[in-house]
PASEBA-1860 file (N, C-alpha, C; in nm, 3 decimals):
! residues 281
1> MQTLRDLP> 5.132/-0.105/-4.190/5.173/-0.236/-4.140/5.321/-0.235/-4.105 ~ 5.352/-0.284/-3.984/5.492/-0.296/-3.943/5.550/-0.427/-3.994 ~ 5.674/-0.424/-4.041/5.749/-0.545/-4.073/5.855/-0.561/-3.966 ~ 5.849/-0.672/-3.893/5.933/-0.693/-3.775/6.023/-0.813/-3.798 ~ 6.152/-0.799/-3.761/6.248/-0.905/-3.789/6.327/-0.950/-3.667 ~ 6.311/-0.881/-3.554/6.383/-0.922/-3.435/6.287/-0.926/-3.318 ~ 6.319/-1.007/-3.216/6.228/-1.030/-3.106/6.198/-0.905/-3.023 ~ 6.296/-0.821/-2.991/6.262/-0.700/-2.915/6.157/-0.613/-2.986
9> SLRTAIDA> 6.171/-0.596/-3.118/6.074/-0.515/-3.192/5.936/-0.582/-3.192 ~ 5.934/-0.713/-3.209/5.807/-0.785/-3.208/5.738/-0.769/-3.072 ~ 5.814/-0.788/-2.965/5.753/-0.781/-2.832/5.700/-0.642/-2.800 ~ 5.772/-0.541/-2.845/5.722/-0.404/-2.826/5.591/-0.383/-2.900 ~ 5.583/-0.434/-3.023/5.461/-0.419/-3.103/5.345/-0.496/-3.042 ~ 5.370/-0.619/-2.996/5.263/-0.700/-2.937/5.214/-0.636/-2.808 ~ 5.306/-0.586/-2.726/5.266/-0.520/-2.602/5.176/-0.401/-2.630 ~ 5.208/-0.327/-2.735/5.124/-0.211/-2.772/4.986/-0.255/-2.817
17> MKSVGRPV> 4.978/-0.364/-2.894/4.848/-0.416/-2.937/4.765/-0.460/-2.819 ~ 4.826/-0.532/-2.727/4.752/-0.586/-2.613/4.714/-0.479/-2.512 ~ 4.786/-0.367/-2.512/4.759/-0.262/-2.413/4.622/-0.199/-2.430 ~ 4.565/-0.209/-2.550/4.433/-0.150/-2.574/4.321/-0.251/-2.552 ~ 4.359/-0.372/-2.510/4.258/-0.470/-2.472/4.188/-0.542/-2.584 ~ 4.247/-0.540/-2.703/4.185/-0.608/-2.818/4.261/-0.737/-2.847 ~ 4.191/-0.847/-2.877/4.257/-0.976/-2.903/4.351/-0.968/-3.022 ~ 4.454/-1.052/-3.018/4.553/-1.062/-3.125/4.538/-1.198/-3.193
25> ALVPTMGA> 4.531/-1.197/-3.325/4.524/-1.320/-3.404/4.656/-1.339/-3.477 ~ 4.698/-1.464/-3.489/4.819/-1.500/-3.564/4.782/-1.590/-3.680 ~ 4.834/-1.558/-3.797/4.823/-1.644/-3.915/4.964/-1.685/-3.955 ~ 5.007/-1.807/-3.918/5.143/-1.851/-3.956/5.147/-1.895/-4.102 ~ 5.248/-1.850/-4.177/5.262/-1.891/-4.316/5.410/-1.911/-4.349 ~ 5.435/-1.969/-4.466/5.571/-1.975/-4.520/5.584/-1.884/-4.642 ~ 5.492/-1.790/-4.655/5.500/-1.695/-4.765/5.446/-1.750/-4.895 ~ 5.483/-1.686/-5.007/5.426/-1.717/-5.138/5.273/-1.719/-5.127
33> LHEGHMAL> 5.220/-1.609/-5.077/5.080/-1.603/-5.037/4.986/-1.610/-5.158 ~ 4.872/-1.673/-5.135/4.766/-1.683/-5.236/4.633/-1.660/-5.167 ~ 4.523/-1.678/-5.241/4.391/-1.648/-5.185/4.356/-1.737/-5.067 ~ 4.416/-1.856/-5.059/4.394/-1.940/-4.942/4.447/-1.874/-4.816 ~ 4.567/-1.818/-4.824/4.621/-1.746/-4.709/4.537/-1.623/-4.677 ~ 4.493/-1.552/-4.780/4.417/-1.430/-4.755/4.281/-1.461/-4.693 ~ 4.228/-1.580/-4.719/4.104/-1.621/-4.650/4.129/-1.638/-4.501 ~ 4.248/-1.687/-4.465/4.284/-1.697/-4.324/4.291/-1.559/-4.261
41> VEEARRHA> 4.351/-1.464/-4.332/4.362/-1.327/-4.282/4.223/-1.266/-4.263 ~ 4.137/-1.287/-4.362/4.001/-1.232/-4.354/3.927/-1.290/-4.233 ~ 3.942/-1.421/-4.212/3.876/-1.484/-4.097/3.937/-1.433/-3.966 ~ 4.068/-1.411/-3.966/4.135/-1.361/-3.846/4.078/-1.225/-3.805 ~ 4.048/-1.142/-3.901/3.994/-1.008/-3.871/3.856/-1.017/-3.807 ~ 3.785/-1.128/-3.831/3.654/-1.146/-3.768/3.667/-1.185/-3.621 ~ 3.783/-1.236/-3.584/3.800/-1.290/-3.449/3.888/-1.204/-3.359 ~ 3.953/-1.105/-3.412/4.049/-1.029/-3.332/4.059/-0.885/-3.380
49> GHVVVSIF> 4.103/-0.800/-3.288/4.120/-0.659/-3.322/4.252/-0.630/-3.389 ~ 4.350/-0.721/-3.372/4.480/-0.706/-3.435/4.517/-0.837/-3.503 ~ 4.576/-0.828/-3.621/4.617/-0.947/-3.695/4.766/-0.940/-3.724 ~ 4.836/-1.045/-3.685/4.978/-1.061/-3.714/4.993/-1.180/-3.808 ~ 5.067/-1.164/-3.916/5.098/-1.273/-4.008/5.247/-1.299/-4.000 ~ 5.284/-1.425/-3.986/5.427/-1.459/-3.990/5.461/-1.520/-4.125 ~ 5.580/-1.488/-4.173/5.638/-1.553/-4.291/5.773/-1.607/-4.250 ~ 5.783/-1.739/-4.252/5.911/-1.803/-4.219/5.914/-1.939/-4.288
57> VNPRQFGA> 6.007/-1.957/-4.381/6.025/-2.086/-4.448/6.108/-2.172/-4.353 ~ 6.041/-2.262/-4.286/6.098/-2.335/-4.174/6.184/-2.453/-4.220 ~ 6.316/-2.445/-4.208/6.400/-2.554/-4.258/6.379/-2.685/-4.185 ~ 6.328/-2.680/-4.063/6.315/-2.802/-3.984/6.200/-2.892/-4.028 ~ 6.111/-2.843/-4.114/6.002/-2.928/-4.160/6.024/-2.982/-4.301 ~ 6.142/-2.956/-4.358/6.176/-3.008/-4.490/6.272/-3.126/-4.474 ~ 6.246/-3.234/-4.548/6.336/-3.349/-4.548/6.458/-3.324/-4.635 ~ 6.550/-3.420/-4.631/6.677/-3.406/-4.703/6.657/-3.391/-4.853
65> NEDLDAYP> 6.555/-3.454/-4.909/6.535/-3.452/-5.054/6.414/-3.367/-5.093 ~ 6.373/-3.277/-5.005/6.257/-3.194/-5.034/6.300/-3.056/-5.085 ~ 6.201/-2.967/-5.101/6.222/-2.849/-5.185/6.251/-2.721/-5.106 ~ 6.332/-2.729/-5.000/6.361/-2.610/-4.920/6.422/-2.499/-5.005 ~ 6.526/-2.529/-5.081/6.593/-2.426/-5.160/6.504/-2.371/-5.271 ~ 6.417/-2.457/-5.326/6.332/-2.414/-5.437/6.200/-2.353/-5.391 ~ 6.170/-2.362/-5.262/6.040/-2.313/-5.215/6.027/-2.164/-5.249 ~ 5.913/-2.123/-5.307/5.900/-1.985/-5.355/5.908/-1.883/-5.242
73> RREAKDAQ> 5.985/-1.779/-5.264/6.002/-1.669/-5.169/5.978/-1.537/-5.242 ~ 5.884/-1.460/-5.193/5.851/-1.333/-5.259/5.794/-1.235/-5.156 ~ 5.877/-1.203/-5.059/5.829/-1.128/-4.943/5.771/-0.992/-4.980 ~ 5.833/-0.923/-5.076/5.785/-0.789/-5.110/5.640/-0.793/-5.160 ~ 5.611/-0.887/-5.249/5.473/-0.900/-5.299/5.380/-0.944/-5.188 ~ 5.427/-1.037/-5.105/5.344/-1.084/-4.992/5.309/-0.967/-4.900 ~ 5.407/-0.884/-4.872/5.385/-0.771/-4.782/5.282/-0.674/-4.839 ~ 5.285/-0.654/-4.969/5.186/-0.567/-5.033/5.045/-0.623/-5.015
81> MLQAAGVD> 5.031/-0.755/-5.033/4.900/-0.819/-5.016/4.852/-0.805/-4.872 ~ 4.941/-0.824/-4.777/4.902/-0.818/-4.636/4.865/-0.675/-4.595 ~ 4.941/-0.578/-4.645/4.909/-0.439/-4.612/4.773/-0.401/-4.667 ~ 4.745/-0.444/-4.790/4.615/-0.414/-4.851/4.500/-0.480/-4.775 ~ 4.529/-0.591/-4.708/4.426/-0.662/-4.633/4.410/-0.611/-4.491 ~ 4.486/-0.509/-4.455/4.471/-0.449/-4.323/4.541/-0.521/-4.210 ~ 4.645/-0.598/-4.242/4.722/-0.668/-4.140/4.803/-0.565/-4.060 ~ 4.811/-0.587/-3.929/4.880/-0.492/-3.842/5.031/-0.509/-3.844
89> ALWAPTPQ> 5.077/-0.636/-3.849/5.221/-0.659/-3.842/5.258/-0.785/-3.917 ~ 5.371/-0.780/-3.986/5.432/-0.895/-4.050/5.553/-0.934/-3.968 ~ 5.552/-1.056/-3.917/5.665/-1.109/-3.840/5.746/-1.196/-3.936 ~ 5.865/-1.150/-3.971/5.947/-1.217/-4.073/6.088/-1.239/-4.020 ~ 6.104/-1.331/-3.926/6.236/-1.355/-3.868/6.327/-1.430/-3.965 ~ 6.456/-1.417/-3.946/6.553/-1.498/-4.020/6.570/-1.632/-3.950 ~ 6.628/-1.732/-4.018/6.658/-1.857/-3.948/6.745/-1.837/-3.825 ~ 6.834/-1.741/-3.828/6.922/-1.717/-3.714/6.844/-1.663/-3.594
97> VMYPEGYA> 6.740/-1.586/-3.620/6.655/-1.537/-3.511/6.570/-1.651/-3.455 ~ 6.517/-1.733/-3.544/6.429/-1.842/-3.500/6.508/-1.955/-3.433 ~ 6.623/-1.989/-3.489/6.705/-2.098/-3.435/6.848/-2.047/-3.414 ~ 6.870/-1.969/-3.308/7.005/-1.913/-3.286/7.106/-2.022/-3.255 ~ 7.232/-1.986/-3.263/7.340/-2.081/-3.236/7.320/-2.144/-3.098 ~ 7.331/-2.277/-3.093/7.312/-2.350/-2.969/7.170/-2.398/-2.947 ~ 7.078/-2.366/-3.039/6.939/-2.410/-3.024/6.934/-2.562/-3.017 ~ 6.859/-2.618/-2.919/6.866/-2.763/-2.897/6.732/-2.827/-2.861
105> TNISVSGI> 6.621/-2.756/-2.878/6.491/-2.807/-2.831/6.405/-2.851/-2.948 ~ 6.338/-2.965/-2.932/6.249/-3.018/-3.034/6.114/-3.050/-2.970 ~ 6.005/-3.016/-3.038/5.870/-3.047/-2.992/5.816/-3.162/-3.078 ~ 5.764/-3.264/-3.013/5.713/-3.381/-3.086/5.576/-3.418/-3.033 ~ 5.481/-3.441/-3.123/5.345/-3.483/-3.087/5.326/-3.624/-3.142 ~ 5.315/-3.721/-3.056/5.308/-3.860/-3.102/5.165/-3.897/-3.140 ~ 5.150/-4.016/-3.193/5.017/-4.069/-3.225/4.958/-4.010/-3.351 ~ 4.904/-3.890/-3.339/4.831/-3.828/-3.450/4.921/-3.795/-3.569
113> TEGLDGAA> 5.052/-3.793/-3.547/5.146/-3.758/-3.655/5.212/-3.880/-3.719 ~ 5.177/-3.999/-3.674/5.256/-4.116/-3.714/5.218/-4.176/-3.849 ~ 5.096/-4.153/-3.895/5.056/-4.203/-4.026/5.054/-4.091/-4.128 ~ 4.998/-4.120/-4.247/4.977/-4.020/-4.350/5.108/-3.945/-4.381 ~ 5.109/-3.812/-4.370/5.230/-3.738/-4.402/5.342/-3.766/-4.302 ~ 5.306/-3.805/-4.181/5.409/-3.839/-4.084/5.490/-3.959/-4.126 ~ 5.424/-4.055/-4.193/5.494/-4.172/-4.244/5.570/-4.140/-4.372 ~ 5.511/-4.056/-4.457/5.572/-4.024/-4.585/5.687/-3.924/-4.571
121> RPGHFDGV> 5.683/-3.842/-4.466/5.783/-3.736/-4.449/5.837/-3.740/-4.305 ~ 5.925/-3.833/-4.275/5.976/-3.848/-4.138/6.036/-3.718/-4.085 ~ 6.000/-3.683/-3.964/6.052/-3.562/-3.901/5.976/-3.435/-3.935 ~ 5.890/-3.441/-4.035/5.819/-3.320/-4.080/5.740/-3.256/-3.967 ~ 5.660/-3.335/-3.897/5.571/-3.276/-3.798/5.644/-3.232/-3.671 ~ 5.758/-3.291/-3.641/5.840/-3.235/-3.533/5.882/-3.093/-3.569 ~ 5.921/-3.073/-3.695/5.959/-2.940/-3.739/5.843/-2.842/-3.733 ~ 5.724/-2.887/-3.772/5.607/-2.800/-3.766/5.571/-2.768/-3.621
129> ATVVTKLF> 5.566/-2.870/-3.536/5.529/-2.847/-3.396/5.628/-2.753/-3.328 ~ 5.756/-2.768/-3.359/5.858/-2.683/-3.297/5.842/-2.538/-3.340 ~ 5.829/-2.514/-3.469/5.820/-2.375/-3.515/5.689/-2.311/-3.472 ~ 5.580/-2.386/-3.471/5.452/-2.328/-3.429/5.456/-2.294/-3.280 ~ 5.516/-2.380/-3.200/5.530/-2.350/-3.057/5.611/-2.222/-3.038 ~ 5.719/-2.208/-3.114/5.800/-2.087/-3.104/5.720/-1.963/-3.148 ~ 5.645/-1.975/-3.256/5.563/-1.862/-3.302/5.459/-1.824/-3.197 ~ 5.397/-1.924/-3.134/5.299/-1.895/-3.030/5.365/-1.823/-2.913
137> NQVQPDVA> 5.483/-1.867/-2.873/5.553/-1.802/-2.762/5.598/-1.661/-2.799 ~ 5.637/-1.641/-2.923/5.685/-1.510/-2.966/5.572/-1.408/-2.977 ~ 5.463/-1.448/-3.042/5.354/-1.355/-3.071/5.252/-1.348/-2.957 ~ 5.239/-1.456/-2.881/5.141/-1.462/-2.771/4.999/-1.429/-2.820 ~ 4.952/-1.498/-2.926/4.820/-1.465/-2.979/4.707/-1.521/-2.891 ~ 4.591/-1.460/-2.905/4.471/-1.513/-2.842/4.405/-1.619/-2.929 ~ 4.425/-1.607/-3.060/4.367/-1.699/-3.157/4.467/-1.719/-3.270 ~ 4.471/-1.840/-3.326/4.557/-1.869/-3.440/4.476/-1.945/-3.544
145> LFGEKDYQ> 4.502/-1.918/-3.670/4.422/-1.974/-3.779/4.508/-2.056/-3.873 ~ 4.454/-2.172/-3.911/4.523/-2.265/-4.000/4.423/-2.319/-4.102 ~ 4.472/-2.349/-4.223/4.385/-2.401/-4.327/4.359/-2.550/-4.311 ~ 4.239/-2.592/-4.347/4.204/-2.734/-4.341/4.271/-2.815/-4.452 ~ 4.331/-2.750/-4.551/4.400/-2.828/-4.655/4.509/-2.914/-4.593 ~ 4.584/-2.857/-4.499/4.685/-2.933/-4.425/4.617/-2.991/-4.300 ~ 4.529/-3.088/-4.323/4.438/-3.133/-4.217/4.512/-3.203/-4.104 ~ 4.611/-3.284/-4.137/4.687/-3.351/-4.031/4.762/-3.251/-3.947
153> QLAMIRQM> 4.817/-3.149/-4.010/4.885/-3.042/-3.937/4.789/-2.974/-3.841 ~ 4.668/-2.941/-3.888/4.567/-2.876/-3.804/4.531/-2.964/-3.685 ~ 4.511/-3.094/-3.710/4.476/-3.186/-3.602/4.589/-3.196/-3.500 ~ 4.713/-3.198/-3.550/4.828/-3.206/-3.459/4.838/-3.081/-3.372 ~ 4.818/-2.964/-3.431/4.828/-2.839/-3.355/4.719/-2.833/-3.249 ~ 4.599/-2.876/-3.283/4.493/-2.880/-3.182/4.531/-2.972/-3.066 ~ 4.587/-3.088/-3.098/4.632/-3.181/-2.995/4.741/-3.117/-2.908 ~ 4.837/-3.053/-2.970/4.947/-2.991/-2.898/4.898/-2.882/-2.804
161> VRDLDMRI> 4.805/-2.799/-2.852/4.752/-2.691/-2.770/4.677/-2.746/-2.649 ~ 4.600/-2.855/-2.670/4.531/-2.918/-2.557/4.632/-2.976/-2.458 ~ 4.729/-3.049/-2.510/4.823/-3.119/-2.423/4.909/-3.023/-2.341 ~ 4.947/-2.911/-2.399/5.038/-2.818/-2.333/4.966/-2.702/-2.263 ~ 4.831/-2.711/-2.256/4.751/-2.611/-2.185/4.778/-2.470/-2.236 ~ 4.793/-2.457/-2.367/4.812/-2.324/-2.425/4.679/-2.251/-2.432 ~ 4.679/-2.127/-2.393/4.556/-2.047/-2.393/4.539/-1.978/-2.528 ~ 4.524/-2.059/-2.631/4.509/-2.011/-2.768/4.393/-2.084/-2.832
169> EIIGVPTQ> 4.303/-2.011/-2.892/4.194/-2.073/-2.968/4.245/-2.104/-3.109 ~ 4.231/-2.230/-3.150/4.274/-2.271/-3.284/4.152/-2.279/-3.375 ~ 4.156/-2.208/-3.485/4.045/-2.205/-3.579/4.091/-2.264/-3.711 ~ 4.018/-2.365/-3.760/4.043/-2.421/-3.891/3.957/-2.354/-3.996 ~ 4.017/-2.316/-4.106/3.945/-2.247/-4.213/3.935/-2.341/-4.333 ~ 3.814/-2.358/-4.390/3.797/-2.452/-4.500/3.894/-2.429/-4.615 ~ 3.931/-2.537/-4.682/4.022/-2.532/-4.796/3.970/-2.437/-4.903 ~ 4.054/-2.348/-4.947/4.018/-2.257/-5.056/4.059/-2.321/-5.188
177> RAEDGLAL> 3.974/-2.312/-5.288/3.996/-2.382/-5.415/3.986/-2.287/-5.533 ~ 4.059/-2.322/-5.639/4.042/-2.254/-5.766/3.904/-2.287/-5.822 ~ 3.863/-2.214/-5.925/3.729/-2.234/-5.981/3.707/-2.377/-6.028 ~ 3.816/-2.445/-6.071/3.801/-2.581/-6.120/3.809/-2.685/-6.009 ~ 3.831/-2.641/-5.884/3.828/-2.734/-5.771/3.962/-2.770/-5.711 ~ 4.073/-2.734/-5.775/4.204/-2.768/-5.720/4.230/-2.684/-5.595 ~ 4.276/-2.750/-5.488/4.309/-2.678/-5.366/4.423/-2.581/-5.392 ~ 4.407/-2.459/-5.344/4.513/-2.359/-5.361/4.634/-2.398/-5.276
185> SSRNAYLT> 4.753/-2.386/-5.334/4.876/-2.422/-5.266/4.991/-2.346/-5.330 ~ 5.088/-2.305/-5.247/5.206/-2.239/-5.302/5.280/-2.331/-5.398 ~ 5.273/-2.463/-5.374/5.344/-2.558/-5.458/5.278/-2.578/-5.595 ~ 5.156/-2.527/-5.615/5.095/-2.537/-5.747/5.176/-2.463/-5.852 ~ 5.259/-2.369/-5.809/5.343/-2.294/-5.903/5.445/-2.384/-5.971 ~ 5.474/-2.500/-5.912/5.569/-2.593/-5.972/5.510/-2.669/-6.090 ~ 5.377/-2.675/-6.100/5.311/-2.757/-6.201/5.327/-2.695/-6.340 ~ 5.353/-2.780/-6.439/5.347/-2.735/-6.578/5.201/-2.717/-6.616
193> DEERKEAL> 5.175/-2.655/-6.732/5.037/-2.635/-6.776/4.964/-2.769/-6.789 ~ 5.032/-2.869/-6.843/4.968/-3.000/-6.860/4.945/-3.066/-6.724 ~ 5.042/-3.056/-6.636/5.026/-3.115/-6.502/4.913/-3.046/-6.426 ~ 4.898/-2.916/-6.447/4.790/-2.843/-6.378/4.654/-2.901/-6.415 ~ 4.637/-2.942/-6.541/4.511/-3.004/-6.583/4.494/-3.142/-6.519 ~ 4.602/-3.220/-6.517/4.594/-3.354/-6.461/4.574/-3.350/-6.309 ~ 4.620/-3.242/-6.245/4.611/-3.231/-6.100/4.466/-3.233/-6.050 ~ 4.373/-3.197/-6.137/4.232/-3.198/-6.097/4.183/-3.337/-6.061
201> ALPRALGE> 4.256/-3.438/-6.103/4.215/-3.575/-6.070/4.216/-3.598/-5.919 ~ 4.300/-3.526/-5.844/4.308/-3.549/-5.700/4.178/-3.508/-5.630 ~ 4.132/-3.383/-5.640/4.005/-3.351/-5.574/3.887/-3.429/-5.630 ~ 3.891/-3.458/-5.760/3.779/-3.533/-5.819/3.776/-3.677/-5.770 ~ 3.891/-3.740/-5.760/3.897/-3.877/-5.711/3.851/-3.885/-5.566 ~ 3.896/-3.791/-5.483/3.854/-3.791/-5.343/3.704/-3.762/-5.331 ~ 3.657/-3.667/-5.410/3.515/-3.634/-5.405/3.426/-3.750/-5.446 ~ 3.464/-3.820/-5.553/3.386/-3.934/-5.599/3.389/-4.046/-5.496
209> AARQMEKG> 3.506/-4.071/-5.438/3.516/-4.176/-5.336/3.429/-4.142/-5.215 ~ 3.431/-4.015/-5.174/3.348/-3.974/-5.060/3.201/-3.995/-5.088 ~ 3.157/-3.958/-5.209/3.016/-3.976/-5.244/2.978/-4.123/-5.243 ~ 3.066/-4.208/-5.294/3.035/-4.351/-5.297/3.027/-4.408/-5.155 ~ 3.117/-4.366/-5.067/3.112/-4.414/-4.928/2.983/-4.369/-4.860 ~ 2.943/-4.244/-4.883/2.822/-4.192/-4.819/2.697/-4.261/-4.872 ~ 2.706/-4.319/-4.992/2.594/-4.395/-5.049/2.594/-4.541/-5.006 ~ 2.699/-4.581/-4.932/2.703/-4.717/-4.880/2.807/-4.808/-4.940
217> ASVEAAIA> 2.887/-4.757/-5.037/2.993/-4.841/-5.094/3.097/-4.870/-4.987 ~ 3.166/-4.981/-5.002/3.269/-5.014/-4.904/3.384/-4.915/-4.914 ~ 3.445/-4.886/-4.799/3.557/-4.794/-4.795/3.670/-4.845/-4.884 ~ 3.698/-4.974/-4.874/3.809/-5.033/-4.951/3.787/-5.017/-5.101 ~ 3.665/-5.044/-5.147/3.637/-5.036/-5.290/3.645/-4.892/-5.340 ~ 3.592/-4.797/-5.263/3.594/-4.656/-5.304/3.737/-4.604/-5.311 ~ 3.820/-4.643/-5.215/3.959/-4.599/-5.216/4.035/-4.660/-5.333 ~ 4.008/-4.787/-5.363/4.075/-4.853/-5.475/4.045/-4.780/-5.607
225> KAITMLSA> 3.919/-4.737/-5.625/3.883/-4.664/-5.746/3.955/-4.530/-5.752 ~ 3.967/-4.463/-5.638/4.035/-4.334/-5.634/4.182/-4.349/-5.672 ~ 4.246/-4.453/-5.621/4.387/-4.477/-5.653/4.405/-4.508/-5.801 ~ 4.314/-4.586/-5.857/4.319/-4.617/-6.000/4.307/-4.491/-6.083 ~ 4.218/-4.402/-6.042/4.199/-4.276/-6.115/4.324/-4.189/-6.109 ~ 4.386/-4.181/-5.993/4.507/-4.101/-5.979/4.620/-4.158/-6.065 ~ 4.635/-4.288/-6.065/4.738/-4.351/-6.148/4.716/-4.322/-6.295 ~ 4.590/-4.325/-6.337/4.558/-4.302/-6.479/4.592/-4.159/-6.522
233> HGFEPIDY> 4.598/-4.068/-6.426/4.629/-3.927/-6.458/4.774/-3.891/-6.428 ~ 4.857/-3.991/-6.406/5.000/-3.967/-6.397/5.056/-3.944/-6.259 ~ 4.976/-3.961/-6.154/5.027/-3.946/-6.019/5.113/-4.066/-5.982 ~ 5.236/-4.040/-5.938/5.330/-4.148/-5.902/5.449/-4.088/-5.829 ~ 5.476/-4.133/-5.706/5.402/-4.234/-5.630/5.278/-4.174/-5.563 ~ 5.187/-4.262/-5.526/5.070/-4.223/-5.446/5.103/-4.260/-5.302 ~ 5.125/-4.160/-5.219/5.166/-4.186/-5.080/5.053/-4.249/-5.000 ~ 4.934/-4.196/-5.017/4.820/-4.254/-4.944/4.689/-4.197/-4.996
241> VTLCDAVT> 4.585/-4.277/-4.987/4.445/-4.233/-4.992/4.380/-4.309/-4.877 ~ 4.340/-4.238/-4.772/4.300/-4.304/-4.648/4.181/-4.233/-4.585 ~ 4.086/-4.312/-4.534/3.975/-4.259/-4.457/4.012/-4.262/-4.310 ~ 3.997/-4.149/-4.242/4.039/-4.137/-4.102/3.930/-4.071/-4.018 ~ 3.931/-4.102/-3.889/3.846/-4.031/-3.794/3.876/-3.882/-3.802 ~ 3.771/-3.800/-3.803/3.788/-3.657/-3.826/3.865/-3.586/-3.715 ~ 3.871/-3.646/-3.596/3.939/-3.583/-3.483/4.073/-3.650/-3.455 ~ 4.073/-3.783/-3.440/4.194/-3.854/-3.399/4.283/-3.894/-3.515
249> LEPMHVLD> 4.229/-3.895/-3.637/4.297/-3.941/-3.758/4.330/-4.090/-3.755 ~ 4.263/-4.165/-3.669/4.278/-4.310/-3.672/4.216/-4.364/-3.800 ~ 4.282/-4.457/-3.871/4.226/-4.513/-3.994/4.090/-4.578/-3.969 ~ 4.000/-4.562/-4.065/3.866/-4.619/-4.056/3.843/-4.712/-4.175 ~ 3.782/-4.826/-4.148/3.749/-4.922/-4.254/3.599/-4.929/-4.279 ~ 3.522/-4.866/-4.190/3.377/-4.856/-4.205/3.338/-4.713/-4.173 ~ 3.253/-4.654/-4.255/3.210/-4.516/-4.233/3.097/-4.515/-4.130 ~ 3.133/-4.505/-4.002/3.033/-4.509/-3.895/3.040/-4.387/-3.805
257> RPARLLGA> 3.118/-4.285/-3.843/3.129/-4.162/-3.765/3.191/-4.056/-3.857 ~ 3.185/-3.929/-3.818/3.243/-3.825/-3.905/3.389/-3.855/-3.938 ~ 3.423/-3.839/-4.065/3.555/-3.881/-4.113/3.612/-3.778/-4.209 ~ 3.740/-3.799/-4.240/3.808/-3.724/-4.346/3.874/-3.823/-4.439 ~ 3.857/-3.800/-4.567/3.927/-3.878/-4.668/4.045/-3.793/-4.713 ~ 4.165/-3.844/-4.689/4.287/-3.767/-4.718/4.369/-3.837/-4.826 ~ 4.429/-3.757/-4.912/4.512/-3.813/-5.017/4.637/-3.729/-5.040 ~ 4.745/-3.797/-5.075/4.870/-3.729/-5.109/4.939/-3.809/-5.218
265> AKLGRTRL> 4.986/-3.741/-5.321/5.052/-3.808/-5.432/5.136/-3.707/-5.508 ~ 5.230/-3.759/-5.583/5.323/-3.673/-5.656/5.285/-3.672/-5.804 ~ 5.287/-3.554/-5.862/5.261/-3.536/-6.005/5.381/-3.463/-6.062 ~ 5.459/-3.533/-6.144/5.586/-3.476/-6.187/5.676/-3.459/-6.066 ~ 5.722/-3.336/-6.043/5.809/-3.311/-5.927/5.732/-3.247/-5.811 ~ 5.598/-3.238/-5.825/5.518/-3.165/-5.727/5.434/-3.261/-5.644 ~ 5.448/-3.253/-5.513/5.368/-3.336/-5.423/5.244/-3.257/-5.383 ~ 5.127/-3.314/-5.410/5.000/-3.249/-5.381/4.927/-3.324/-5.270
273> IDNIAVEP> 4.857/-3.249/-5.185/4.773/-3.310/-5.082/4.635/-3.247/-5.090 ~ 4.536/-3.321/-5.040/4.398/-3.270/-5.036/4.321/-3.359/-4.939 ~ 4.204/-3.312/-4.900/4.117/-3.392/-4.814/3.974/-3.343/-4.828 ~ 3.882/-3.427/-4.785/3.740/-3.392/-4.794/3.668/-3.457/-4.677 ~ 3.570/-3.386/-4.623/3.488/-3.441/-4.515/3.396/-3.550/-4.569 ~ 3.376/-3.654/-4.490/3.287/-3.764/-4.527/3.198/-3.792/-4.406 ~ 3.066/-3.790/-4.428/2.972/-3.807/-4.319/2.892/-3.936/-4.335 ~ 2.872/-4.012/-4.226/2.790/-4.134/-4.235/2.646/-4.096/-4.262
281> S> 2.576/-4.184/-4.330/2.434/-4.156/-4.361/2.351/-4.175/-4.237
END
């Protein structure tokens, strides 16, 4: 596996991959890899002859009071995992390579980013859209893979690719979970042992609410119960528990089409997100 840190080296490597006529897949990450990321890599290998993984902790998607400095960084271990998984290249640019002096361009996707995490984390999705656009331009992949755990991010990227006529297939990979049901996340490392137990309330609350909605309970009542459950397990603040259209992310008050139930809340110093599909009967 090649580890590439500058654009000329990356472009030479990508040209060599494409010269043999095999598709290139990109798996964008911020490192601190876990089995959720490796599931993306595994799926990428099913769709392409070459797999490139990027590791870049993107400062533009962190707010002023968020965890940029504390975000886990362990590139050496990540590289070992990627090499063992048969990845062809690790693209690991520095902030100076990604945003050189004089950089002045911002990518913004309106509408789909305005609620949920877009409301709770102003500017976050502009940072994501900008870095993903740069990664797409740098790597020139035929296919790119993203986890469904960050469902709003996935929906935004699909919208951006459609709007900008990018010739990239976007594949969403189902959320990978620990045996007890907690969604895998790099930020789970911040949880204390006690908080890790309480964190299970998030997937359980969303799952119970989804089951109640599918049985005919009102959306409002099911969400109220989920919020009560989260509060009882120490989540504070609860940013949102919302039922949304599965494609547009428009809020739904009646379950009359395929939907996603999304939740985000803070437990101690760790902000957790999760979502679950909800289908009308």
